[in-house]
C-alpha positions as CSV (number, residue, x, y, z in Angstrom):
1,M,115.0,97.0,119.5
2,S,118.5,97.9,117.8
3,S,120.1,100.6,118.4
4,L,119.5,102.0,114.5
5,S,115.9,101.3,115.7
6,V,116.0,103.5,118.8
7,V,117.9,106.6,116.9
8,L,115.5,106.6,113.9
9,A,112.6,105.9,116.6
10,Q,113.6,109.6,117.9
11,R,114.2,111.1,114.9
12,N,111.3,109.9,113.1
13,S,108.5,111.0,115.8
14,I,105.0,112.0,114.4
15,D,105.6,114.8,116.6
16,Q,107.2,116.3,113.5
17,Y,103.8,116.4,111.5
18,N,101.8,118.3,114.2
19,V,100.0,121.1,112.8
20,S,100.2,124.4,114.9
21,W,98.9,128.1,114.6
22,T,100.2,131.1,115.6
23,S,97.3,133.5,114.5
24,Q,93.8,132.6,115.2
25,S,91.4,131.7,112.6
26,K,88.6,133.6,110.2
27,N,86.1,131.3,110.5
28,S,84.8,127.5,110.6
29,S,86.6,126.9,107.3
30,E,89.8,127.2,109.4
31,S,89.3,124.7,112.1
32,M,91.4,121.7,113.0
33,P,90.0,118.2,113.6
34,C,90.5,116.7,116.7
35,G,88.3,113.1,117.5
36,G,88.1,109.5,118.6
37,G,85.9,106.9,119.5
38,D,83.1,107.9,116.5
39,I,83.2,112.0,117.2
40,G,84.9,114.3,115.1
41,L,85.3,118.1,116.3
42,N,85.9,121.0,113.9
43,V,88.1,123.3,116.4
44,W,89.0,126.8,115.9
45,V,89.7,130.2,117.7
46,E,87.7,133.5,116.2
47,N,87.7,136.6,117.6
48,G,88.9,135.2,120.9
49,D,85.9,132.2,121.7
50,L,86.8,128.9,121.0
51,L,84.3,127.2,118.9
52,F,84.0,123.6,117.9
53,Y,81.1,121.6,116.1
54,I,80.3,118.6,117.0
55,A,79.4,115.7,114.9
56,R,78.9,111.9,115.6
57,S,78.7,108.7,113.4
58,G,74.7,107.8,112.7
59,T,72.8,110.8,113.5
60,F,70.5,110.7,110.7
61,D,67.5,112.6,110.9
62,L,64.1,111.8,108.8
63,N,64.9,113.0,105.6
64,N,68.7,111.1,105.9
65,T,70.8,114.4,106.7
66,V,73.5,113.7,108.9
67,L,72.9,116.3,111.4
68,K,75.7,118.0,113.3
69,L,74.9,117.8,117.0
70,G,75.7,121.9,117.8
71,R,78.6,124.0,118.4
72,V,80.3,125.2,121.3
73,R,81.6,128.5,122.4
74,L,83.7,129.1,125.0
75,K,84.4,132.6,126.6
76,L,87.1,133.4,129.0
77,S,87.5,136.3,131.1
78,P,89.6,137.8,131.5
79,N,90.5,136.5,128.1
80,P,94.2,135.1,127.2
81,F,92.9,135.1,123.6
82,A,92.2,138.7,123.4
83,D,94.1,141.0,120.5
84,G,97.3,141.4,121.5
85,A,98.1,138.1,123.0
86,T,100.4,135.3,122.2
87,F,98.4,132.5,120.7
88,R,99.2,129.0,119.3
89,Q,96.8,126.3,118.7
90,E,98.3,122.8,118.0
91,L,97.5,119.3,116.9
92,V,98.8,116.8,119.0
93,L,99.2,113.5,117.1
94,N,100.3,111.6,119.7
95,K,98.1,112.3,122.1
96,G,95.6,112.5,119.9
97,H,94.5,116.3,121.2
98,I,94.7,119.4,120.3
99,E,96.4,122.3,123.1
100,I,95.4,126.1,122.6
101,K,98.0,128.4,124.3
102,G,96.8,132.4,125.2
103,T,99.9,134.3,126.5
104,T,99.3,138.6,127.9
105,S,101.7,140.6,129.8
106,S,100.1,139.0,133.0
107,L,97.8,136.1,131.8
108,S,98.5,132.9,130.3
109,A,95.9,129.7,130.2
110,N,95.9,126.4,128.7
111,V,93.0,124.8,127.3
112,T,93.0,121.1,126.3
113,V,90.0,119.7,123.5
114,W,89.8,115.9,123.6
115,V,87.5,113.4,122.9
116,D,87.4,109.7,124.8
117,A,88.5,107.1,122.7
118,F,86.3,104.2,124.6
119,R,83.2,106.6,125.5
120,P,81.2,109.4,123.4
121,V,82.6,112.1,125.5
122,V,84.0,115.2,124.8
123,H,86.4,117.2,127.2
124,V,87.5,120.7,127.5
125,N,90.4,121.3,130.2
126,V,91.0,124.8,131.1
127,S,94.4,126.1,133.3
128,S,95.6,129.1,133.8
129,N,98.0,131.2,136.3
130,K,94.9,133.4,137.6
131,A,91.5,132.8,138.1
132,L,89.3,133.1,135.2
133,K,85.7,133.2,134.8
134,A,84.6,130.7,131.9
135,E,81.2,131.0,129.9
136,A,80.4,127.8,127.8
137,A,77.5,127.7,125.4
138,F,75.6,125.1,123.6
139,E,74.5,126.8,119.9
140,S,72.0,125.3,118.2
141,W,70.6,126.6,114.7
142,R,67.9,123.9,115.1
143,H,66.0,126.2,117.5
144,V,63.4,126.1,115.3
145,D,62.2,123.6,112.1
146,H,63.7,124.3,109.1
147,V,62.6,124.3,105.4
148,T,65.5,122.9,103.1
149,K,65.0,124.0,99.3
150,G,67.0,123.5,96.3
151,K,70.4,122.5,96.3
152,E,70.5,122.3,100.1
153,N,68.2,119.0,99.8
154,N,71.8,117.7,98.0
155,A,72.5,117.0,102.2
156,N,69.5,114.7,102.3
157,S,68.3,111.3,100.4
158,Y,65.8,113.7,98.3
159,K,68.5,115.6,96.7
160,F,67.4,117.0,93.2
161,A,64.0,115.1,93.6
162,P,62.1,115.9,96.6
163,P,58.2,115.0,96.4
164,G,57.1,118.2,98.4
165,E,58.1,120.3,101.2
166,V,61.6,119.0,102.6
167,K,61.6,120.0,106.8
168,T,64.1,119.4,109.2
169,L,62.8,119.6,112.6
170,K,63.5,120.9,115.4
171,D,65.6,119.9,118.3
172,S,64.6,119.8,122.0
173,V,67.3,121.9,124.1
174,Q,66.4,123.2,127.5
175,F,68.3,123.5,130.9
176,A,68.3,120.4,133.0
177,G,69.5,121.4,136.6
178,N,73.1,122.5,136.1
179,D,73.7,121.0,132.6
180,V,71.9,121.9,129.0
181,V,70.4,118.7,127.5
182,F,70.0,118.5,123.7
183,Y,68.3,116.0,121.2
184,H,67.2,115.0,118.1
185,Q,64.1,113.1,117.9
186,N,62.6,111.1,114.6
187,G,59.7,109.5,116.2
188,S,57.6,107.4,114.0
189,A,56.8,110.4,111.8
190,R,57.0,109.6,108.2
191,S,60.8,109.0,106.8
192,I,62.6,108.8,103.7
193,F,62.5,105.1,104.9
194,D,59.0,105.1,104.3
195,V,58.8,107.1,101.1
196,T,61.5,104.7,99.3
197,V,59.6,101.7,100.5
198,Q,56.4,102.8,99.1
199,Q,58.4,104.5,95.8
200,Q,60.0,101.0,95.5
201,G,56.9,99.0,95.4
202,L,57.9,97.1,98.8
203,D,55.2,97.7,101.1
204,S,53.9,94.4,101.1
205,V,57.7,93.4,102.5
206,K,58.3,96.6,104.6
207,N,57.7,95.2,108.1
208,Q,60.5,92.6,107.3
209,L,62.8,95.7,106.6
210,F,65.5,96.6,108.8
211,N,65.1,100.5,109.5
212,P,67.5,102.9,111.1
213,I,65.6,105.9,110.8
214,K,62.4,104.9,112.8
215,N,62.8,106.1,116.8
216,L,66.0,107.4,116.4
217,I,67.2,109.9,119.2
218,F,70.7,111.4,119.4
219,G,71.9,114.5,121.4
220,G,73.6,114.5,125.0
221,G,74.3,116.8,127.6
222,I,77.0,119.1,128.4
223,S,77.9,120.1,132.1
224,G,80.9,122.1,133.5
225,K,82.5,121.9,136.8
226,G,81.3,124.8,138.9
227,M,78.7,126.0,136.2
228,K,75.1,126.8,136.3
229,P,72.7,127.9,133.3
230,G,73.4,131.7,132.5
231,G,70.4,132.4,130.3
232,T,69.8,132.1,126.9
233,Y,71.0,134.6,123.6
234,R,70.1,134.5,120.1
235,G,72.5,135.2,116.9
236,R,73.8,134.4,113.4
237,Y,77.2,132.7,112.4
238,L,78.3,133.1,108.7
239,D,74.9,132.3,107.0
240,T,72.7,130.7,109.7
241,D,70.8,132.0,112.7
242,F,70.7,130.2,115.9
243,Q,70.3,130.2,119.7
244,G,72.6,129.9,122.7
245,W,71.8,128.7,126.0
246,K,75.0,129.2,128.4
247,L,76.7,128.0,131.4
248,T,78.6,130.5,133.4
249,S,81.2,129.7,136.2
250,T,80.2,130.7,139.8
251,T,83.4,131.8,140.8
252,P,86.3,132.7,138.8
253,S,89.2,129.7,138.9
254,R,92.6,128.4,137.7
255,T,90.8,125.8,136.5
256,H,87.6,124.9,134.2
257,E,86.8,121.7,133.0
258,L,84.1,121.1,130.2
259,V,82.0,118.1,129.5
260,A,79.7,116.9,126.7
261,A,78.3,113.4,126.9
262,L,76.8,112.2,123.9
263,H,74.1,109.3,123.5
264,T,72.4,108.0,120.6
265,A,69.4,105.1,121.0
266,Q,66.5,104.1,118.8
267,S,63.9,104.2,121.5
268,E,60.0,105.0,121.3
269,N,60.6,106.5,124.8
270,I,62.6,109.8,125.5
271,T,62.6,108.6,129.1
272,N,64.8,105.9,128.1
273,W,67.0,107.7,126.0
274,R,67.2,110.4,129.4
275,Q,67.9,107.3,131.4
276,G,70.7,106.2,129.0
277,L,72.4,109.5,128.9
278,E,72.5,109.6,132.6
279,Q,74.2,106.2,132.9
280,L,77.0,107.6,130.7
281,Q,77.2,110.8,132.3
282,K,77.8,108.7,135.7
283,D,80.4,106.4,133.7
284,A,82.3,109.5,132.7
285,I,82.6,110.9,136.0
286,N,83.4,107.4,137.5
287,S,86.2,107.1,134.7
288,A,87.6,110.6,135.1
289,K,90.5,109.8,136.6
290,T,92.0,107.1,133.8
291,A,90.1,108.1,130.6
292,Q,92.4,110.6,129.2
293,G,95.7,108.6,130.0
294,K,93.9,105.7,127.8
295,T,92.8,107.5,125.4
296,Q,96.2,108.8,125.0
297,A,97.9,105.4,125.0
298,W,95.2,104.1,122.1
299,W,96.4,107.0,120.1
300,K,100.3,106.0,120.9
301,D,99.5,102.1,120.0
302,F,97.7,104.0,116.8
303,W,100.6,105.4,115.6
304,D,103.3,102.8,116.8
305,K,101.2,100.2,114.6
306,S,102.3,102.0,111.1
307,F,103.8,104.9,109.8
308,I,105.6,106.6,106.3
309,Y,108.1,109.2,107.5
310,I,109.6,110.5,104.3
311,N,113.4,112.1,105.3
312,T,113.7,115.3,103.1
313,S,113.9,119.1,104.5
314,P,110.5,120.2,106.7
315,N,107.4,121.7,104.1
316,S,109.2,120.4,101.2
317,P,106.9,118.4,99.1
318,E,108.2,115.1,99.7
319,W,107.9,115.8,103.1
320,Q,104.3,117.4,102.9
321,V,103.6,113.8,101.4
322,A,104.2,112.0,104.1
323,R,103.0,114.7,106.7
324,N,99.2,114.5,105.1
325,Y,99.6,110.8,104.6
326,Q,99.5,110.8,108.5
327,L,97.4,113.5,109.1
328,F,94.4,111.8,107.2
329,R,95.2,109.0,108.9
330,Y,94.1,110.5,112.0
331,M,91.0,112.1,111.0
332,L,90.1,108.2,109.9
333,G,91.3,106.9,113.2
334,C,88.4,109.7,114.9
335,N,85.6,107.1,113.6
336,A,87.3,103.9,114.8
337,F,84.0,102.9,117.2
338,G,81.5,104.3,114.7
339,K,78.0,102.2,114.1
340,Y,78.4,103.7,110.7
341,P,80.8,104.1,108.2
342,T,83.1,107.1,107.6
343,K,81.2,109.4,105.0
344,F,83.4,109.6,101.8
345,N,82.0,113.1,101.5
346,G,83.5,115.0,104.6
347,G,83.8,112.4,107.2
348,L,83.1,113.7,110.8
349,F,84.4,117.4,109.4
350,T,82.4,119.1,107.4
351,Y,81.9,122.7,108.3
352,D,79.7,125.7,106.9
353,P,79.3,125.3,103.2
354,S,79.3,128.5,101.7
355,T,83.4,129.1,102.9
356,T,83.5,125.5,100.1
357,D,81.2,127.1,97.8
358,S,80.0,130.7,98.0
359,T,77.0,130.1,96.4
360,M,75.8,127.0,99.0
361,R,74.5,129.5,102.1
362,F,73.1,126.8,104.0
363,T,73.2,125.3,107.7
364,P,76.7,123.5,109.2
365,D,74.8,120.3,108.5
366,F,75.1,120.7,104.8
367,R,77.4,118.0,102.7
368,N,77.1,117.7,99.1
369,W,75.9,113.7,98.2
370,G,73.7,113.1,101.0
371,G,74.2,111.8,104.4
372,G,73.0,108.5,105.0
373,I,73.5,107.9,101.0
374,H,76.2,105.1,100.6
375,T,78.6,105.3,97.6
376,A,80.4,102.4,97.5
377,Q,82.7,103.2,94.8
378,N,83.3,106.3,97.0
379,Q,83.6,104.5,100.1
380,R,86.3,101.8,99.0
381,L,89.1,104.4,99.0
382,V,88.3,105.1,102.5
383,Y,88.3,102.0,103.7
384,W,91.5,100.1,101.2
385,P,94.6,101.9,102.9
386,M,93.5,100.4,106.3
387,L,94.6,96.9,105.4
388,K,98.5,97.9,105.0
389,S,98.3,100.5,107.9
390,G,96.8,97.9,110.2
391,D,93.7,100.0,111.2
392,W,91.8,96.8,110.9
393,Q,89.5,97.9,113.9
394,L,88.5,100.7,111.9
395,M,87.3,98.8,109.0
396,K,84.4,97.0,111.0
397,P,81.8,100.0,111.0
398,Q,82.1,99.4,106.9
399,F,81.7,95.9,107.0
400,D,79.1,96.0,109.9
401,F,77.0,98.4,107.7
402,Y,76.4,95.7,105.0
403,L,75.8,93.1,107.5
404,K,72.7,95.2,108.6
405,V,71.4,95.9,105.2
406,L,72.3,91.6,104.0
407,K,68.7,90.6,104.6
408,N,66.9,94.5,102.9
409,A,69.0,93.6,99.7
410,E,68.0,89.9,99.9
411,L,64.7,90.8,100.1
412,R,64.6,92.6,97.2
413,T,66.0,90.4,95.1
414,E,63.1,87.7,96.0
415,F,60.5,90.0,95.8
416,Y,61.7,91.6,92.2
417,W,63.0,88.8,90.6
418,K,62.5,85.7,92.3
419,H,65.7,84.3,92.6
420,K,68.4,84.5,95.4
421,G,71.2,87.0,96.2
422,A,71.4,90.6,97.6
423,S,71.4,92.8,94.7
424,F,73.3,96.2,96.1
425,T,72.9,99.2,93.8
426,E,75.1,102.2,93.1
427,Q,73.9,104.8,95.7
428,I,72.2,102.6,98.4
429,E,70.3,104.4,101.4
430,N,71.3,103.1,105.2
431,F,69.0,100.9,104.9
432,G,69.8,98.8,101.7
433,L,67.9,99.9,99.0
434,P,69.0,102.4,96.1
435,N,68.7,106.0,96.6
436,Y,65.3,107.7,96.1
437,A,66.2,110.1,94.0
438,E,68.9,108.2,92.2
439,Y,66.0,105.1,91.7
440,G,64.3,107.8,89.6
441,T,61.0,109.4,89.9
442,K,59.6,110.0,86.5
443,R,60.0,106.2,85.5
444,P,58.2,104.7,82.1
445,A,55.5,102.6,82.9
446,G,56.4,98.9,83.1
447,Y,60.0,99.9,83.6
448,D,61.8,97.0,85.8
449,Q,60.9,97.8,89.5
450,G,64.4,96.3,91.0
451,M,66.2,99.0,88.8
452,E,67.5,102.2,88.8
453,Y,66.3,104.2,86.1
454,N,69.6,106.3,85.9
455,A,71.6,107.2,83.6
456,W,74.9,106.9,85.5
457,L,74.0,104.1,87.8
458,E,71.9,101.8,85.6
459,Y,73.4,97.8,86.1
460,E,76.3,99.1,88.1
461,W,76.1,96.3,91.1
462,D,79.4,94.9,91.2
463,T,80.9,97.9,93.3
464,V,80.1,95.8,96.4
465,L,82.8,93.2,95.5
466,E,85.2,95.6,96.9
467,F,83.8,95.0,100.3
468,C,84.1,91.7,99.8
469,L,87.8,91.4,99.2
470,M,88.3,93.7,101.4
471,M,86.4,90.7,104.0
472,L,88.4,88.0,102.8
473,E,91.9,90.4,102.6
474,S,91.3,91.5,106.1
475,E,91.2,87.2,107.2
476,R,94.7,87.1,105.3
477,Y,96.1,90.2,106.9
478,T,95.0,88.9,110.5
479,G,94.0,85.5,110.8
480,Q,90.9,86.4,112.5
481,N,88.0,84.4,111.9
482,V,85.5,86.2,109.0
483,A,83.1,83.0,109.5
484,H,80.2,85.8,109.8
485,Y,81.5,87.6,106.6
486,V,80.9,84.9,104.5
487,P,77.2,84.4,104.1
488,F,77.2,88.3,102.9
489,I,80.0,87.4,100.1
490,E,78.1,84.3,99.4
491,S,74.7,86.2,98.8
492,C,76.6,88.7,96.7
493,L,78.4,86.4,94.3
494,T,74.9,84.5,94.2
495,F,73.4,87.4,92.9
496,F,75.3,87.6,90.0
497,D,75.1,83.8,88.9
498,E,71.9,83.4,89.2
499,H,70.3,87.0,87.7
500,Y,72.5,87.1,84.9
501,Q,71.3,83.7,83.9
502,Y,67.6,85.1,84.6
503,L,67.9,88.3,82.3
504,A,69.7,85.7,79.6
505,K,66.4,83.3,79.8
506,K,64.3,86.2,79.4
507,R,66.3,87.2,76.1
508,G,66.2,83.8,75.1
509,S,66.5,80.0,75.2
510,K,69.7,79.8,77.1
511,A,70.8,80.8,80.4
512,L,74.9,80.8,79.7
513,D,76.9,81.8,76.1
514,G,78.4,79.0,73.6
515,D,81.2,78.8,75.6
516,K,78.8,77.7,78.8
517,K,80.0,81.1,80.2
518,L,77.4,84.1,81.6
519,V,76.4,86.5,79.8
520,L,77.0,89.5,82.0
521,Y,74.7,91.8,79.9
522,P,73.5,94.7,80.5
523,G,76.4,95.6,82.6
524,S,78.4,99.0,83.6
525,G,82.1,99.6,83.4
526,A,81.9,101.6,86.4
527,E,79.3,104.6,85.8
528,T,81.6,105.2,82.5
529,Y,81.1,102.6,79.9
530,K,77.1,101.6,80.0
531,M,75.2,99.0,78.8
532,A,78.2,96.9,78.5
533,Y,78.6,93.7,77.7
534,N,81.3,91.5,79.9
535,A,82.6,94.8,81.9
536,T,86.2,94.2,82.5
537,S,85.4,95.9,86.2
538,T,82.8,93.0,86.8
539,V,84.7,90.2,85.4
540,A,88.0,90.8,87.3
541,A,85.2,91.5,90.5
542,L,83.8,88.6,90.2
543,R,87.2,86.3,89.6
544,T,89.4,87.7,92.1
545,V,86.1,87.3,95.1
546,L,85.7,84.0,93.4
547,T,89.4,82.9,93.5
548,R,89.9,84.3,96.7
549,L,86.7,82.7,98.5
550,L,88.0,79.5,97.7
551,E,91.3,79.5,99.2
552,L,90.3,80.2,102.7
553,P,90.9,77.6,104.9
554,A,89.0,75.0,105.1
555,T,86.7,75.1,107.6
556,Y,85.2,78.2,105.9
557,L,83.2,76.0,103.3
558,T,81.8,72.7,103.3
559,P,82.7,70.6,99.9
560,E,80.1,71.0,99.0
561,K,79.9,74.8,98.4
562,R,83.5,74.6,97.4
563,T,82.3,72.6,94.7
564,H,79.7,75.5,94.0
565,W,81.9,78.0,93.9
566,Q,84.5,76.4,91.8
567,E,82.2,76.1,89.5
568,M,80.5,79.7,89.1
569,L,84.2,80.4,89.0
570,G,84.2,78.3,85.7
571,R,81.4,80.3,84.3
572,I,83.1,83.4,84.8
573,P,84.4,85.3,81.4
574,S,87.7,86.4,80.5
575,I,88.7,89.8,80.1
576,T,88.7,91.5,76.9
577,F,91.3,93.4,75.1
578,R,91.4,96.3,72.1
579,L,94.7,97.5,70.2
580,F,96.1,101.2,70.3
581,D,98.3,102.2,67.9
582,G,99.1,98.4,67.6
583,H,99.5,98.2,71.5
584,P,97.8,95.3,73.0
585,T,95.5,97.0,75.8
586,I,92.9,95.7,78.4
587,S,89.2,96.4,77.2
588,P,86.7,98.1,79.3
589,A,84.1,95.4,78.3
590,K,83.8,93.4,75.3
591,L,81.2,96.1,74.0
592,W,79.1,98.9,75.0
593,E,76.8,101.8,74.2
594,R,78.1,105.1,75.3
595,I,80.6,107.1,77.7
596,N,78.9,108.4,80.7
597,N,81.5,109.2,83.1
598,T,85.6,109.9,83.4
599,E,86.3,106.6,85.1
600,S,88.8,103.6,83.6
601,P,87.4,100.7,85.1
602,Q,90.1,98.6,81.6
603,L,92.6,99.4,84.7
604,Y,90.7,98.2,87.6
605,P,92.4,94.5,86.5
606,V,95.4,96.5,88.6
607,F,93.6,97.9,91.2
608,P,91.7,96.5,93.2
609,W,91.4,93.5,91.7
610,G,95.6,93.0,91.2
611,I,95.1,90.6,88.4
612,Y,97.9,92.9,86.8
613,G,100.7,94.2,88.7
614,V,104.4,93.8,89.6
615,G,106.0,90.4,89.4
616,K,102.8,89.4,87.8
617,S,102.3,88.2,84.2
618,G,100.5,90.8,81.6
619,L,102.5,93.7,83.3
620,D,103.3,94.9,79.7
621,T,99.5,94.9,78.8
622,A,98.7,96.7,81.6
623,I,101.3,99.2,81.3
624,N,100.3,99.8,77.5
625,T,96.6,100.6,79.2
626,Y,98.0,103.3,81.2
627,R,99.8,104.7,79.0
628,Y,98.1,104.5,75.1
629,D,94.0,104.5,76.0
630,K,92.9,107.3,74.7
631,D,90.0,107.4,77.6
632,V,92.4,106.7,80.3
633,L,94.8,109.2,78.7
634,K,91.9,111.7,78.5
635,F,90.3,111.0,82.1
636,R,93.8,111.0,84.2
637,S,94.0,113.4,86.7
638,H,95.0,113.6,90.9
639,V,91.6,115.4,91.6
640,G,89.0,113.8,94.3
641,W,88.6,110.1,93.5
642,K,90.6,109.5,90.5
643,Q,92.8,106.8,91.2
644,D,95.8,107.1,88.4
645,N,98.3,107.4,91.3
646,I,97.4,104.1,92.2
647,F,97.3,102.4,88.9
648,A,101.0,104.0,88.3
649,A,102.3,102.7,91.7
650,R,101.1,99.1,91.1
651,L,102.3,98.7,87.2
652,G,105.7,100.0,88.8
653,L,106.0,103.6,86.9
654,T,108.3,105.2,89.5
655,D,108.1,109.0,88.0
656,E,104.4,108.8,87.5
657,A,103.5,107.6,90.6
658,A,106.2,109.8,92.4
659,R,104.2,113.0,90.1
660,L,100.7,112.3,90.9
661,T,101.1,111.4,94.7
662,L,102.8,114.7,95.0
663,L,99.6,116.2,93.5
664,K,97.3,114.1,95.4
665,L,98.7,114.1,99.1
666,G,100.4,117.8,98.6
667,N,98.6,120.3,100.8
668,A,95.0,121.4,100.1
669,P,94.1,124.9,99.4
670,R,92.8,125.8,103.3
671,R,94.4,126.2,106.3
672,F,94.2,122.5,107.3
673,P,96.5,120.7,105.3
674,T,94.7,118.0,104.5
675,F,90.7,119.4,104.1
676,W,91.0,118.5,100.4
677,G,88.3,119.3,97.9
678,P,85.7,119.7,97.0
679,G,87.2,117.8,94.1
680,Y,83.7,115.9,92.5
681,D,82.1,115.4,96.1
682,W,82.9,117.8,99.3
683,T,85.1,119.0,101.8
684,P,86.9,117.6,103.1
685,D,87.1,114.9,100.5
686,H,87.8,111.5,102.3
687,N,88.1,109.6,99.1
688,W,90.7,112.2,98.0
689,G,92.6,111.1,100.6
690,G,92.0,107.7,100.7
691,S,93.1,107.4,97.5
692,G,96.2,109.2,98.0
693,M,97.0,106.9,100.9
694,I,96.5,103.9,98.9
695,G,98.6,105.0,96.3
696,L,101.5,106.0,99.1
697,Q,101.7,102.2,100.0
698,E,102.0,101.0,96.8
699,M,104.4,102.6,95.8
700,L,106.5,101.0,99.1
701,M,105.2,97.4,99.0
702,Q,103.2,95.4,97.1
703,T,101.8,91.7,98.0
704,D,101.3,88.9,95.5
705,G,99.9,85.4,97.8
706,K,103.1,85.1,100.0
707,K,105.8,87.4,98.4
708,I,106.4,90.9,99.1
709,Y,108.0,93.5,96.8
710,L,109.6,96.5,98.8
711,F,109.8,99.5,96.9
712,P,107.9,98.6,93.5
713,S,107.7,102.5,92.3
714,W,110.0,104.2,94.8
715,P,112.1,107.0,93.9
716,K,115.7,106.4,95.1
717,T,116.2,110.0,96.2
718,W,113.2,109.9,98.8
719,D,114.9,108.9,101.9
720,V,112.1,107.0,103.7
721,H,111.4,105.1,107.3
722,V,108.2,102.8,106.9
723,K,106.3,100.3,108.3
724,L,103.4,98.5,106.9
725,H,101.2,95.6,107.4
726,A,101.4,92.3,105.0
727,P,99.3,89.6,104.8
728,Y,99.9,86.4,107.4
729,N,100.2,88.6,110.1
730,T,103.5,90.1,108.5
731,T,104.6,93.5,109.6
732,V,107.5,95.5,107.0
733,E,109.6,98.2,108.6
734,A,112.2,99.6,106.2
735,V,114.7,102.4,106.1
736,L,115.7,103.5,103.1
737,K,118.4,106.2,103.2
738,N,120.7,107.9,99.6
739,G,119.1,104.7,97.8
740,Q,120.3,102.2,100.4
741,L,118.7,99.9,102.8
742,E,120.0,100.5,106.4
743,L,117.3,98.9,108.3
744,L,115.0,95.9,107.2
745,K,112.7,94.5,109.9
746,I,110.4,91.5,109.0
747,T,107.6,90.2,111.7
748,P,107.8,87.3,112.0
749,E,111.0,86.5,110.8
750,S,110.4,83.6,109.5
751,R,108.7,85.8,106.2
752,R,112.3,87.6,105.5
753,D,112.6,85.0,102.1
754,D,109.5,85.9,101.4
755,V,110.6,89.9,100.8
756,V,111.7,91.0,97.1
757,N,113.5,94.6,97.5
758,L,113.2,95.7,94.2
759,L,115.8,98.8,94.5
760,M,118.4,96.3,94.6
C-alpha cells in the first residue's frame, strides 16, 4: 500500500459513519438495526429496558405473512440505564454490532448486541463494574390466535380480497429446562398455497408444484448463563397485547450472557425440529470462543471490499449521502446468507406500524404490500447496487429464489397455453404463482386463467428479465461459473418468443409482423403504459438479455443454442421514438391504450438496460427524453422507487444527479437516518435506499464493455475517496480532491488503459 493509501485509510475509516445516540428511545420507531447472516434486530433502550425485535429471512406463516420471531427485553438491577444515568448507544459498523453504555455515580455497564454472521445465533453480552442481577424475557404477541381484518391483511397475501376469516395462529412458547423455546408451526393446514392453486385452476398439477409453506417450522431457544425460569407475565406494548416468559439470574454477577439460537425447517415432526435446534445450540457453545472474532472479521472484509467516502464537513448534506449509502449497505449485509431475498418493503427491520401510520394499529408483524409476495420491479432496486459494491455473495438469495420457483412458472405456462417457457407475472408468491389478490377474485367468465385480471399488472411479464441480466452480469463481474442460471434465463426468453407468437396466431394467421419481428402485444410499459404494442421496456430488455447471453464464453452454449438465440434476437422489434416540441425522444411504446401509474419506462433503455448513456450513441435523444417528455417531467421525484436520480447519473447530467441524490440519500425523518419511507411501500423502504445507492455509484463510475468511465456525473466540488467494482474482476479505487485526481488504483493494473477520467 502506498503512503497516500495509508493516510487515506486512516482518515477515511468506516468508523466516522457509526451512529451514536446519547438519549434513550421513545419507542420501537427509534430503534437501531443490527444483524448478520440472515437475522435482523431492531434494538433500542426505552425507560431503562433494553429491547429488540428478532426477524429472520423466510419466516412465512399459512397466510404468507413474514412473522417476526418475537421481542426480547433485558432488565438490569441496579439499573445502569436508570433516569439520570449517562447513556450512549452506538452502531459500530466495523464490528457489525451495537454497544450500549450506561453510567451512574457508582455504576457503569456495557452491553454488546451482535449476531453471528455464520450461524443463526443472537448474542447479548453484559459487563459491569459491580455485580448486577439480570432478567431477560421473551415477549410474544402471538400467545393467542389473532384474526386480521381490513388493512391488516396487507401484511399477507390476501391483502384487499380475503376469502373469509384470516387468522394468524398462535405460537408455542414454553420453558424447557432453563431455556425458553418458541416456535410457529404451519403443519399441513390449508394455506395461501392451497387457496391460490385452487383459485388458478392448477389442482391437477398441484403435487408437482414447489410449496415453501407446508410443514414450515420456525422459532428458536433463548438461554442465559446462570439464568433460570422466572415465570410469565402479561402486558401491552403500543397497540399490541403480549405475554412474556422470564429468565432471571441465579446470583448477581459482573458479566451476563444471553443467547438466542434460531432454527427454521420444513418438517412434519416437531421432534425433528427440536433436534435441529439442540444441535445448533451445541454448535453455538462449541464455537463460542471464535464466533465473535470471525463475525467481526467478516464485517471488516465487507467494509474493505468497497466504500464511498465524501470528504466534506460531518453532517453536511454531501457527507450524509455517503454515510447513508454505507448505513443502508450495512442493512443489506444483514441478509447475506438468507434463504430468501431481502424484502423491498422493510427488509428485516420493520417495527410497530402505528409509528409509521397512526391508522395502522396492528401487531409488529405488519408490513404493507405483503410478506411472501415478490414484487420484481421493487426487488430489482435492492439488488442492482450489489454488483458495483462487490457484494455478489448477497445476490445469491435473490437468484436462488427464482431457481426454486422456476418449475412452477414453467408448469403454469404449459398448463394454460401448451407452450414452453417460464411465465413470471408481476407480484408473485414465494411459490412462483401470481398473488391471490392481484390475480383477481372477480374475474369475467372465460377470462384466460393464466392472466392476472388487474389493470396495473396485466401483461407485465418483463420484470424478471432484470434478474436475468443480473445473473449474466455477475459472470462478467466475477468470472464465476453461472451455468446453473443459464436454463432459467433461457426459459424466461423462451416464454416471450413462444407466447407472443402464440398470441399472434390466436389473432390471425401470421406469428410475426411484416418485418419478421415479434408483435409484443398486448404488453405493458411497467405499470404505466398499458395494453402497449412493443413496449420499449420489453424491447430493450429482450435485446439486452439476448445480447449478453450470446456474449457468454463459448462453453456456456452449444452451437445450436447460440444459433437459436441469435435468431430470436433478430426477431426483436426496434425501439420507437416520438417528438416533443421538435425534440426526438424515446417513446414508451409504439402504441398504448392508457396511462395507469407514474413510472418512466421510456428511460429504461438508459437504466437498467444500458442501451443509451455516457459514451454511447443516441445520448442526445435519451437526454431529450429526460428533459422534454411531458410524462417523464410530470412523474419526476426522488421518493421511494423513483429512479430519476439514476437516469440523470447515467445521462451525465451532473447537477440534476447531485440534486436528486441529495434528496434521495438525505437523512430519513426518523431517528435512524436510513429508515426511509413509507414512500409508496413501507418503512424502512429498501427500494428507496437501493435506488439511492445505484444513483450514487453511477455518478462515480459507469462501464461499457471493457471501458470504465470515472466521474461521469460527479460534481468537481465533492471530494471523494471511492472503491467500486467493475466487470472482469476489476476494482477501481480513486481519490478526487479539489477537482484533481490524487489517486487512481486499478486492480489488475492491466486494466488501467480501459479507464477514462471524464473530469480531465
